C-alpha positions as CSV (number, residue, x, y, z in Angstrom):
1,X,167.0,139.5,65.4
2,X,164.8,136.5,65.8
3,X,161.7,136.4,63.5
4,X,159.4,136.2,66.4
5,X,160.4,139.6,67.7
6,X,158.9,141.5,64.8
7,X,156.3,139.2,63.3
8,X,158.3,138.4,60.2
9,X,158.8,134.9,58.9
10,X,162.2,133.4,59.7
11,X,164.7,133.9,56.9
12,X,167.0,131.0,56.2
13,X,170.1,133.3,56.4
14,X,169.3,133.9,60.1
15,X,169.0,130.2,60.8
16,X,172.6,129.3,60.3
17,X,176.0,130.3,61.7
18,X,178.7,131.0,59.2
19,X,181.9,129.1,59.1
20,X,183.8,132.4,59.4
21,X,182.0,133.1,62.7
22,X,182.8,129.6,63.9
23,X,186.5,130.1,63.1
24,X,186.7,133.4,64.9
25,X,186.0,131.9,68.3
26,X,189.1,130.4,69.9
27,X,187.5,128.7,72.9
28,X,184.8,126.0,72.7
29,X,183.1,124.4,75.6
30,X,182.5,120.7,76.0
31,X,179.1,119.3,76.8
32,X,178.6,116.6,79.5
33,X,179.1,113.3,77.8
34,X,176.1,111.8,79.5
35,X,173.8,113.5,77.0
36,X,175.6,114.3,73.8
37,X,178.2,112.0,72.3
38,X,177.7,111.4,68.6
39,X,179.6,112.0,65.4
40,X,178.6,114.9,63.1
41,X,176.6,113.2,60.5
42,X,177.5,112.8,56.8
43,X,176.1,115.7,54.8
44,X,174.2,113.5,52.5
45,X,172.1,112.3,55.4
46,X,170.6,115.8,55.8
47,X,168.1,116.8,53.2
48,X,165.9,119.9,53.4
49,X,162.2,119.4,54.1
50,X,159.6,121.6,52.6
51,X,155.9,121.5,52.0
52,X,154.5,121.8,48.4
53,X,152.1,124.6,48.1
54,X,153.9,127.8,49.2
55,X,151.9,129.8,46.7
56,X,148.5,128.6,47.5
57,X,146.1,131.4,48.1
58,X,143.2,129.5,49.6
59,X,143.0,126.5,51.9
60,X,142.1,123.7,49.5
61,X,143.4,120.2,49.7
62,X,144.8,118.7,46.5
63,X,141.7,116.6,45.7
64,X,141.8,117.7,42.1
65,X,144.8,115.4,41.6
66,X,143.2,112.4,43.3
67,X,142.2,110.5,40.2
68,X,145.6,110.6,38.5
69,X,147.9,110.1,41.5
70,X,150.5,112.1,39.6
71,X,154.0,112.7,40.9
72,X,153.2,116.5,41.2
73,X,151.7,115.6,44.5
74,X,154.2,112.9,45.4
75,X,156.6,112.6,48.4
76,X,159.1,114.9,46.7
77,X,156.6,117.8,46.2
78,X,155.6,117.7,49.9
79,X,158.5,116.5,52.0
80,X,161.2,117.9,49.7
81,X,163.1,116.3,46.8
82,X,166.3,114.5,47.4
83,X,169.2,116.9,46.9
84,X,172.8,116.2,46.4
85,X,174.9,116.4,49.5
86,X,175.2,119.9,51.0
87,X,178.4,120.8,52.8
88,X,177.5,121.4,56.4
89,X,180.2,123.9,56.9
90,X,178.9,126.0,54.0
91,X,178.0,129.5,55.3
92,X,174.4,130.7,55.2
93,X,175.4,133.4,52.7
94,X,176.0,130.6,50.1
95,X,172.7,128.9,50.7
96,X,170.1,128.9,47.9
97,X,166.9,130.8,48.7
98,X,163.7,128.8,49.1
99,X,161.3,129.3,46.3
100,X,158.2,128.3,48.1
101,X,156.2,125.9,46.0
102,X,158.1,123.3,44.0
103,X,156.4,120.8,41.7
104,X,157.9,117.6,40.5
105,X,157.5,116.9,36.8
106,X,154.4,115.0,35.9
107,X,155.2,111.6,34.5
108,X,152.5,109.0,34.3
109,X,155.0,106.2,33.7
110,X,156.8,106.7,37.1
111,X,155.6,104.9,40.2
112,X,154.5,107.7,42.6
113,X,155.2,105.4,45.6
114,X,159.0,105.6,45.0
115,X,161.4,108.5,45.8
116,X,163.0,110.2,42.8
117,X,165.8,112.7,42.5
118,X,164.2,115.7,40.9
119,X,167.0,118.1,41.6
120,X,169.8,116.4,39.7
121,X,170.8,119.7,38.3
122,X,171.5,121.2,41.7
123,X,175.1,120.8,42.7
124,X,176.7,122.0,45.9
125,X,180.4,122.3,46.5
126,X,181.9,119.3,48.5
127,X,185.2,119.0,50.1
128,X,186.3,115.4,50.6
129,X,189.5,113.6,51.1
130,X,190.7,111.9,48.0
131,X,191.0,108.6,49.9
132,X,188.9,108.0,53.0
133,X,190.1,105.7,55.7
134,X,188.2,102.5,56.5
135,X,186.8,103.8,59.8
136,X,185.3,106.9,58.0
137,X,184.0,104.7,55.2
138,X,182.2,102.3,57.6
139,X,180.7,105.2,59.6
140,X,179.8,107.1,56.4
141,X,181.6,110.2,57.8
142,X,183.7,112.7,55.9
143,X,187.4,111.9,56.2
144,X,189.9,114.8,56.3
145,X,192.6,112.5,54.8
146,X,195.3,113.3,57.5
147,X,198.1,110.8,57.8
148,X,199.1,108.7,59.7
149,X,195.7,109.3,61.5
150,X,192.7,111.3,60.4
151,X,190.9,113.5,62.9
152,X,188.0,111.1,63.6
153,X,190.3,108.1,64.2
154,X,192.4,110.3,66.5
155,X,189.3,111.3,68.5
156,X,188.0,107.7,68.7
157,X,191.5,106.2,69.4
158,X,190.9,103.8,66.4
159,X,193.4,102.3,64.0
160,X,193.4,104.5,60.9
161,X,193.9,102.4,57.7
162,X,193.8,103.8,54.2
163,X,193.0,101.6,51.3
164,X,195.8,101.5,48.8
165,X,195.0,103.6,45.6
166,X,194.0,101.7,42.6
167,X,192.1,99.0,44.5
168,X,188.5,98.9,43.1
169,X,185.7,96.9,44.7
170,X,182.8,95.6,42.6
171,X,179.3,95.2,44.0
172,X,180.0,91.5,44.9
173,X,183.2,92.4,46.8
174,X,181.3,95.1,48.8
175,X,178.4,92.8,49.6
176,X,180.8,90.2,50.9
177,X,182.7,92.7,53.0
178,X,179.5,94.1,54.4
179,X,178.2,90.7,55.4
180,X,181.6,89.7,57.0
181,X,181.6,93.0,58.9
182,X,178.1,92.3,60.2
183,X,178.9,88.8,61.2
184,X,182.0,90.1,63.0
185,X,179.9,92.7,64.9
186,X,177.3,90.1,65.9
187,X,180.1,87.8,67.2
188,X,181.6,90.7,69.2
189,X,178.3,91.5,70.6
190,X,177.6,88.0,71.7
191,X,181.1,87.6,73.2
192,X,180.4,90.7,75.3
193,X,177.0,89.4,76.4
194,X,178.2,85.8,76.9
195,X,181.8,85.6,78.1
196,X,181.9,81.8,77.6
197,X,181.3,82.2,73.9
198,X,178.3,79.9,73.9
199,X,175.6,82.5,73.6
200,X,175.2,82.8,69.8
201,X,171.7,83.2,68.6
202,X,170.3,80.3,66.5
203,X,168.4,82.8,64.3
204,X,170.7,84.0,61.7
205,X,169.9,87.6,60.6
206,X,168.6,88.1,57.1
207,X,171.3,89.8,55.1
208,X,169.2,91.0,52.1
209,X,169.3,94.7,51.2
210,X,171.4,95.4,54.3
211,X,174.3,97.7,55.1
212,X,177.1,97.1,57.5
213,X,176.6,98.1,61.1
214,X,179.4,99.4,63.2
215,X,180.2,97.9,66.5
216,X,179.1,101.1,68.3
217,X,175.7,101.0,66.7
218,X,175.2,97.4,67.7
219,X,176.3,98.0,71.3
220,X,173.8,100.8,71.4
221,X,171.0,98.2,71.2
222,X,172.1,96.3,74.3
223,X,173.9,93.1,75.1
224,X,171.0,90.8,74.4
225,X,171.6,89.8,70.8
226,X,169.2,86.9,70.7
227,X,166.2,89.1,69.9
228,X,168.1,91.3,67.5
229,X,167.5,91.2,63.7
230,X,169.9,93.5,61.9
231,X,167.9,94.2,58.9
232,X,164.3,94.4,57.9
233,X,164.3,93.0,54.3
234,X,162.5,95.0,51.7
235,X,158.9,93.9,51.8
236,X,159.3,91.9,55.0
237,X,157.7,92.2,58.4
238,X,159.4,94.5,61.0
239,X,160.6,93.2,64.3
240,X,159.9,94.3,67.9
241,X,163.6,95.0,68.5
242,X,165.7,97.9,67.2
243,X,166.1,97.7,63.4
244,X,169.1,98.6,61.3
245,X,168.1,101.6,59.2
246,X,170.0,104.4,57.6
247,X,166.9,106.6,57.7
248,X,167.7,109.4,60.1
249,X,164.1,110.7,60.0
250,X,163.0,108.0,62.4
251,X,163.1,108.0,66.2
252,X,166.3,106.4,67.6
253,X,166.1,103.4,69.9
254,X,167.9,105.3,72.7
255,X,167.7,109.0,73.1
256,X,167.7,111.7,75.8
257,X,165.0,114.0,74.4
258,X,162.3,113.0,76.8
259,X,161.0,115.6,79.3
260,X,162.2,114.0,82.5
261,X,165.8,113.8,81.2
262,X,166.1,117.5,82.0
263,X,165.9,116.6,85.7
264,X,169.4,115.3,85.4
265,X,170.8,118.6,84.2
266,X,172.8,121.0,86.4
267,X,170.7,123.5,88.3
268,X,167.4,121.8,87.2
269,X,168.2,118.7,89.2
270,X,168.2,120.9,92.3
271,X,164.6,121.8,91.7
272,X,163.4,118.3,92.8
273,X,163.8,116.7,96.2
274,X,164.7,113.3,94.8
275,X,165.9,111.8,91.5
276,X,163.4,110.4,89.0
277,X,164.0,107.4,86.9
278,X,163.2,108.4,83.2
279,X,161.2,105.2,83.0
280,X,158.8,106.3,85.8
281,X,156.2,107.7,83.4
282,X,156.0,104.4,81.5
283,X,155.8,102.5,84.8
284,X,152.9,104.7,86.0
285,X,151.0,104.2,82.7
286,X,151.5,100.4,82.9
287,X,150.1,100.2,86.4
288,X,147.1,102.3,85.5
289,X,143.5,100.9,86.0
290,X,141.7,100.0,82.7
291,X,138.6,101.7,81.5
292,X,135.9,100.0,83.6
293,X,133.1,101.3,81.3
294,X,134.3,99.1,78.5
295,X,133.0,96.0,80.4
296,X,129.5,97.4,80.3
297,X,126.8,96.4,77.8
298,X,127.0,99.1,75.1
299,X,124.0,101.3,74.8
300,X,124.1,104.2,72.3
301,X,121.8,107.1,71.5
302,X,121.5,107.6,67.7
303,X,119.3,110.6,67.9
304,X,122.0,113.2,67.3
305,X,124.3,111.4,64.9
306,X,124.1,114.0,62.1
307,X,125.5,116.7,64.4
308,X,128.4,114.4,65.6
309,X,129.2,113.4,62.0
310,X,129.3,117.0,61.0
311,X,131.5,117.8,64.0
312,X,133.9,115.0,63.1
313,X,134.5,116.2,59.5
314,X,134.7,119.9,60.6
315,X,137.0,119.5,63.6
316,X,138.6,116.1,63.8
317,X,139.3,114.8,60.3
318,X,141.6,117.8,59.8
319,X,144.1,116.2,62.2
320,X,143.9,112.6,60.9
321,X,142.5,112.8,57.4
322,X,141.8,109.1,57.6
323,X,138.0,108.9,56.9
324,X,136.8,109.3,53.3
325,X,134.0,111.9,53.1
326,X,133.0,110.6,49.7
327,X,132.3,107.0,50.8
328,X,131.0,107.9,54.2
329,X,127.3,107.6,53.3
330,X,127.9,104.1,51.9
331,X,129.7,103.1,55.2
332,X,126.8,104.5,57.2
333,X,124.2,102.7,55.2
334,X,126.0,99.4,55.7
335,X,126.4,100.0,59.4
336,X,122.7,100.9,59.7
337,X,121.7,97.8,57.9
338,X,123.8,95.7,60.4
339,X,122.2,97.5,63.3
340,X,125.7,98.9,64.3
341,X,126.4,95.4,65.7
342,X,128.9,93.9,63.3
343,X,131.3,94.6,60.5
344,X,134.1,97.2,60.1
345,X,131.7,99.8,58.8
346,X,129.7,99.7,62.0
347,X,133.0,100.0,64.1
348,X,134.2,103.0,61.9
349,X,130.8,104.8,62.2
350,X,130.7,104.4,66.0
351,X,134.3,105.7,66.4
352,X,133.6,108.7,64.2
353,X,130.5,109.4,66.3
354,X,132.7,109.1,69.5
355,X,135.3,111.5,68.2
356,X,132.7,113.9,66.8
357,X,130.9,114.2,70.1
358,X,134.2,114.6,71.9
359,X,135.2,117.5,69.6
360,X,132.0,119.3,70.4
361,X,132.9,119.7,74.1
362,X,136.3,121.4,73.7
363,X,139.3,120.3,75.7
364,X,138.8,117.2,77.9
365,X,140.8,119.0,80.6
366,X,137.8,121.2,81.2
367,X,135.3,118.3,81.6
368,X,134.0,117.9,85.1
369,X,136.0,115.2,86.9
370,X,134.3,111.8,87.3
371,X,131.9,112.6,84.5
372,X,131.9,110.3,81.6
373,X,133.9,111.9,78.8
374,X,131.9,112.8,75.7
375,X,131.8,110.0,73.1
376,X,132.4,107.2,75.5
377,X,129.1,105.5,74.8
378,X,129.9,105.2,71.1
379,X,133.5,104.1,71.9
380,X,132.2,101.4,74.2
381,X,130.0,100.1,71.5
382,X,132.8,100.2,69.0
383,X,135.1,98.4,71.5
384,X,132.8,95.4,71.6
385,X,133.4,95.0,67.8
386,X,137.2,95.3,67.9
387,X,137.9,91.6,68.8
388,X,136.4,90.7,65.4
389,X,138.5,93.4,63.8
390,X,141.7,92.2,65.5
391,X,141.6,88.8,63.7
392,X,140.9,90.5,60.4
393,X,143.8,91.7,58.2
394,X,141.8,94.1,56.0
395,X,142.5,97.8,55.5
396,X,139.2,98.7,57.2
397,X,140.2,96.6,60.2
398,X,143.4,98.6,60.4
399,X,141.3,101.8,60.1
400,X,139.2,100.7,63.1
401,X,142.2,100.2,65.3
402,X,143.7,103.6,64.3
403,X,140.4,105.5,65.1
404,X,140.1,103.7,68.4
405,X,143.7,104.7,69.2
406,X,142.8,108.3,68.3
407,X,140.0,108.3,70.8
408,X,142.3,106.8,73.5
409,X,144.7,109.6,72.9
410,X,141.8,112.0,73.4
411,X,141.1,110.2,76.7
412,X,144.9,110.7,77.6
413,X,145.5,107.0,77.7
414,X,148.8,106.7,75.7
415,X,149.7,103.2,76.6
416,X,146.3,101.7,75.6
417,X,146.6,103.7,72.4
418,X,150.0,102.2,71.8
419,X,148.6,98.7,72.2
420,X,146.1,99.3,69.4
421,X,148.8,101.0,67.3
422,X,150.8,97.8,67.6
423,X,147.9,95.8,66.1
424,X,147.5,98.5,63.4
425,X,151.2,98.3,62.6
426,X,151.1,94.5,62.2
427,X,148.2,94.7,59.8
428,X,149.9,97.4,57.8
429,X,153.1,95.5,57.4
430,X,151.2,92.3,56.4
431,X,149.3,94.3,53.7
432,X,152.3,96.3,52.5
433,X,154.5,93.3,52.0
434,X,152.8,92.7,48.7
435,X,151.1,95.6,47.1
436,X,148.6,93.3,45.4
437,X,147.0,92.6,48.8
438,X,145.6,96.2,48.9
439,X,142.6,96.8,46.7
440,X,143.1,99.7,44.2
441,X,140.2,101.7,45.8
442,X,141.9,101.4,49.3
443,X,145.5,102.4,48.4
444,X,144.9,106.0,49.3
445,X,143.3,105.0,52.6
446,X,146.1,102.6,53.6
447,X,148.7,105.4,53.0
448,X,146.9,107.7,55.4
449,X,146.6,105.0,58.0
450,X,150.3,104.3,57.6
451,X,151.4,107.9,58.1
452,X,149.0,108.3,61.1
453,X,150.5,105.2,62.7
454,X,154.0,106.5,62.1
455,X,153.2,109.9,63.6
456,X,151.5,108.4,66.7
457,X,154.4,106.0,67.3
458,X,157.0,108.7,66.9
459,X,155.2,110.9,69.4
460,X,155.1,108.0,71.9
461,X,158.7,107.0,71.4
462,X,159.8,110.6,72.0
463,X,158.7,110.3,75.7
464,X,158.4,106.6,76.5
465,X,160.9,103.8,76.1
466,X,158.6,101.5,74.0
467,X,159.5,98.7,71.5
468,X,159.6,99.9,67.9
469,X,156.9,98.3,65.8
470,X,159.0,98.0,62.7
471,X,156.4,99.8,60.5
472,X,159.0,102.5,59.7
473,X,160.8,99.9,57.4
474,X,158.1,100.5,54.8
475,X,158.4,104.3,54.7
476,X,160.3,104.4,51.4
477,X,157.6,102.3,49.7
478,X,154.6,104.2,50.9
479,X,153.4,107.3,49.0
480,X,152.0,110.4,50.4
481,X,148.2,111.1,50.4
482,X,147.0,112.9,47.3
483,X,143.2,113.0,47.7
484,X,140.3,110.5,48.2
485,X,138.2,109.5,45.3
486,X,134.4,109.4,45.3
487,X,131.3,111.1,44.2
488,X,131.4,114.9,45.1
489,X,127.6,114.9,45.7
490,X,128.0,112.1,48.3
491,X,130.6,114.1,50.3
492,X,129.7,114.9,53.9
493,X,132.7,117.1,54.4
494,X,136.0,118.4,53.0
495,X,139.0,116.3,52.4
496,X,141.6,118.5,54.1
497,X,145.2,117.4,53.6
498,X,147.5,120.4,54.0
499,X,147.9,120.1,57.8
500,X,148.4,116.4,57.6
501,X,151.2,116.7,55.1
502,X,152.8,119.5,57.0
503,X,152.7,117.4,60.2
504,X,154.4,114.5,58.4
505,X,157.2,116.7,57.3
506,X,157.7,118.3,60.7
507,X,157.5,115.0,62.6
508,X,160.3,113.7,60.3
509,X,162.4,116.8,61.1
510,X,161.8,116.3,64.9
511,X,162.9,112.7,64.5
512,X,166.1,113.9,62.8
513,X,166.8,116.2,65.7
514,X,166.5,113.2,68.1
515,X,168.8,111.1,65.9
516,X,171.5,113.7,65.3
517,X,171.6,115.5,68.7
518,X,169.9,113.3,71.4
519,X,170.7,109.7,70.4
520,X,173.2,107.6,72.3
521,X,175.9,108.7,69.9
522,X,175.9,112.5,69.9
523,X,178.2,115.5,69.7
524,X,180.7,116.1,72.5
525,X,181.1,119.9,72.3
526,X,179.4,123.0,71.0
527,X,182.0,123.1,68.2
528,X,180.8,119.8,66.7
529,X,177.1,120.9,67.3
530,X,177.3,124.0,65.2
531,X,177.0,122.7,61.7
532,X,174.3,120.1,62.6
533,X,172.2,122.7,64.6
534,X,172.6,125.2,61.7
535,X,171.4,122.6,59.2
536,X,168.4,121.5,61.3
537,X,167.3,125.1,61.9
538,X,167.7,125.8,58.2
539,X,165.4,122.8,57.5
540,X,162.9,124.1,60.0
541,X,162.9,127.5,58.3
542,X,162.5,125.8,54.9
543,X,159.5,123.9,56.3
544,X,157.8,127.1,57.4
545,X,158.5,129.0,54.2
546,X,157.1,126.2,52.1
547,X,153.8,125.9,53.9
548,X,150.7,126.9,51.9
549,X,149.9,130.5,52.6
550,X,146.7,129.7,54.6
551,X,148.8,127.6,57.0
552,X,151.7,130.1,57.3
553,X,151.2,131.4,60.9
554,X,152.3,134.9,61.8
555,X,155.0,135.3,64.3
556,X,153.1,137.9,66.4
557,X,152.9,137.6,70.2
558,X,149.1,137.3,70.1
559,X,146.9,134.2,70.1
560,X,145.6,133.0,66.7
561,X,142.0,132.4,65.9
562,X,142.8,129.5,63.6
563,X,143.4,126.2,65.5
564,X,145.5,124.7,62.7
565,X,147.8,127.7,62.6
566,X,147.9,127.7,66.3
567,X,149.0,124.0,66.5
568,X,151.6,124.4,63.8
569,X,153.1,127.5,65.5
570,X,153.4,125.7,68.8
571,X,155.0,122.7,67.1
572,X,157.4,125.0,65.3
573,X,158.6,126.5,68.5
574,X,158.8,123.1,70.2
575,X,161.1,121.9,67.4
576,X,163.2,125.0,67.6
577,X,163.6,124.7,71.3
578,X,165.0,121.2,71.2
579,X,167.3,122.0,68.3
580,X,169.1,124.6,70.4
581,X,168.6,123.1,73.9
582,X,172.1,121.5,74.1
583,X,173.5,125.0,74.4
584,X,171.5,125.7,77.5
585,X,173.0,122.6,79.0
586,X,176.5,123.8,78.1
587,X,175.9,127.1,80.0
588,X,174.3,125.4,83.0
589,X,177.3,123.2,83.1
590,X,179.8,126.0,82.7
591,X,178.7,129.7,82.9
592,X,181.8,130.8,81.0
593,X,180.4,129.1,77.9
594,X,178.1,132.0,77.3
595,X,181.1,134.2,76.6
596,X,181.2,132.6,73.1
597,X,179.0,134.8,70.9
598,X,177.7,131.8,69.0
599,X,176.7,130.0,72.2
600,X,174.9,133.1,73.5
601,X,173.0,133.5,70.2
602,X,172.0,129.8,70.3
603,X,170.8,130.2,73.9
604,X,168.8,133.2,73.0
605,X,167.0,131.3,70.2
606,X,166.3,128.4,72.5
607,X,164.9,130.5,75.3
608,X,162.8,132.7,73.0
609,X,161.3,129.6,71.4
610,X,160.5,128.3,74.9
611,X,158.8,131.5,76.0
612,X,156.8,131.6,72.7
613,X,155.5,128.1,73.4
614,X,154.5,129.0,77.0
615,X,153.3,132.6,77.0
616,X,149.7,131.8,76.0
617,X,149.2,128.5,77.7
618,X,145.5,128.1,76.9
619,X,146.4,128.2,73.2
620,X,147.4,124.6,73.5
621,X,143.7,123.7,73.8
622,X,143.5,124.0,70.0
623,X,145.5,120.7,69.7
624,X,144.1,118.8,72.7
625,X,142.2,116.4,70.5
626,X,145.3,114.8,69.0
627,X,148.1,116.2,71.2
628,X,147.1,116.8,74.9
629,X,149.4,114.2,76.4
630,X,152.4,114.9,74.1
631,X,151.9,118.6,74.3
632,X,151.7,118.6,78.1
633,X,155.1,116.8,78.4
634,X,156.5,119.3,76.0
635,X,155.2,122.2,78.1
636,X,156.8,120.6,81.2
637,X,160.2,120.2,79.5
638,X,160.2,123.8,78.3
639,X,159.1,125.1,81.7
640,X,161.9,123.2,83.5
641,X,164.3,124.7,80.9
642,X,163.1,128.2,81.7
643,X,163.2,127.6,85.4
644,X,166.8,126.5,85.2
645,X,167.7,129.5,83.1
646,X,166.3,131.9,85.7
647,X,168.8,130.4,88.2
648,X,171.8,131.1,85.9
649,X,173.1,134.7,85.9
650,X,174.0,134.7,82.2
651,X,170.9,132.9,81.0
652,X,168.5,134.9,83.2
653,X,169.9,138.1,81.6
654,X,169.0,136.7,78.2
655,X,165.5,135.8,79.5
656,X,164.9,139.4,80.8
657,X,165.7,140.7,77.3
658,X,162.9,138.6,75.8
659,X,160.0,139.8,77.9
660,X,158.7,143.2,78.7
661,X,158.9,142.9,82.5
662,X,160.8,140.6,84.9
663,X,157.7,139.4,86.6
664,X,156.4,138.1,83.2
665,X,158.5,135.0,83.5
666,X,157.1,134.3,87.0
667,X,153.6,134.8,85.7
668,X,154.2,132.4,82.7
669,X,155.5,129.7,85.0
670,X,152.6,130.2,87.4
671,X,150.1,129.8,84.6
672,X,151.8,126.6,83.4
673,X,151.7,125.1,87.0
674,X,148.0,125.8,87.2
675,X,147.3,124.4,83.7
676,X,149.3,121.2,84.2
677,X,147.4,120.7,87.6
678,X,144.2,120.6,85.5
679,X,145.6,117.7,83.5
680,X,146.6,115.7,86.7
681,X,143.3,113.9,86.9
682,X,143.6,112.7,83.3
683,X,146.7,110.5,83.6
684,X,149.1,109.2,86.2
685,X,152.0,110.3,84.2
686,X,150.6,113.8,83.9
687,X,149.8,113.8,87.6
688,X,153.5,113.1,88.4
689,X,154.4,115.9,85.9
690,X,152.2,118.3,87.8
691,X,153.8,117.4,91.1
692,X,157.3,117.8,89.7
693,X,156.6,121.2,88.1
694,X,154.8,122.5,91.2
695,X,157.7,121.4,93.5
696,X,160.2,122.8,91.1
697,X,158.5,126.2,91.2
698,X,158.5,126.3,95.0
699,X,162.2,125.4,95.2
700,X,163.1,127.8,92.4
701,X,161.5,130.8,94.2
702,X,163.2,129.7,97.5
703,X,166.5,129.6,95.6
704,X,166.1,133.0,94.1
705,X,165.0,134.6,97.3
706,X,168.3,133.8,98.8
């Protein structure tokens, strides 16, 4: 039984499907190749994610550790230490139980910005071929060792070559082979893009610290190789094109996880009268009129600043954790001495006032149309200072751009926010190239700005086909926040970190889902999906079980009074939905697929998670400050999924078992349609989403009525 049915937390043993169960089913059903066509990943790529602090009894951020920056609050303690490879086909019965809080050993001599393997003693059984073929080696896939052709080479139709036993390659040999392989791939790519063979780029890619790319991965980037750089060197600037990275916790360049991709699915595509290009949302946002108020002469009212500052630290900083409450008074004094007309401190103070006033009015979706949104006067004043910040490469200048992007997200202007994030990313990369460029007292701040930028960018890339900024290349070298420093008596608020750290971990898991299930190369059948889906669901369960106790939301069917728990619960169900969503596609494509018990179980988990995300639609208001646009598109995608399920005999029977009455589903969908209509005035992309969901509901009811 699913955890959400009885209010219990999800147990890891229920999150996976055993190998024995997989073997008991004779028939497996292929998925349409247009959406899912990748290899099952190498086990070592999947590591469990958990949040340090499972045994915490009160909601306190780890500020007590801020002065030492000890490894006990390092990346390993929060996002999970690096484990040895876990066999994906291992059954759930053999999985080790999560122990909640895990602390890395304190060691003052170790750099807390670097990953370390703290679980060297943990060893999981592995089954490998004694000698892997060259194709499996290059793709980092497990080889079954079958001769003359292994299973993977048979499926790919590739030549299967085994290296002769006894041949050992030293580091130099491997580096040479990797570089030759990369050069060959680049040549092949240019030959495809330029049949005459004269289209080679004059910019040779930097080879340092690189690993070989397969031809498939290169072709996934596109035929234009002139703007392609294969590797971001350690400590180097990122590029605007796709980057070669082995980090599966980043968003892929090409994926099918966006909301409008569901309009191409069987049954669901019948709910709209015309096809929609998945790029339409980006096109609408690009054609959008700019904010006219930004051209006005700024005029601000400073009579109520204390209330807005208090509101910011009570209701906004919890989401972003990027303003130091201990140095705030110093910033404010400097801004006041400058008359709020110059300097990064003035810009930061004005943006905090804008966000603080905005948070005092609730969801922007409930603001009267054509009324100036709260905080706009302060944002306009801050906007007039941004040109000076744009040409500065300081940490505070990056903070200004980040806070401005946060306010634009509040205004539901995702593309304008992305433009500011691009500038933030460039400044971050320039500063992080050499650690000496960051003053010691600003290292904590730049880490928080970095993770905010990465979270924002991942959210945008999940729905819009935008260039990658390249900031992700520095992820391995940036530590996790561990508390601001400053005078406790000077603090104007609390330095809350638990939510921020939990969101970092969950966003990385969401990115892994997109990489492993929805990228250009994905699984071709439910059989190949099973171990990957089981592992991802296991990691989601581990994430929940390792949350600090004050953040561990209950799985009851009622709304929660705590906004942080509310947002985390909605994000949990959104993640679980997209993990199991391919099984819904399999059944919509072939009703007989549901006869497989494992497919039916996966569909049940997916539909239950979708219902749990939609059943209290106004609960999403808790996260409207940071997530309105992203959350709205998530709601649209889950609603389209439920609509399609009601039109399938087998899936509809599963739906009825998840709700007390049949008309409950109709009521949930109706509430969603009305809610999304309220968002239509906020953004052209949400206006189109409202039209799509409204038309889909009309056509669905017509279809069901016969």
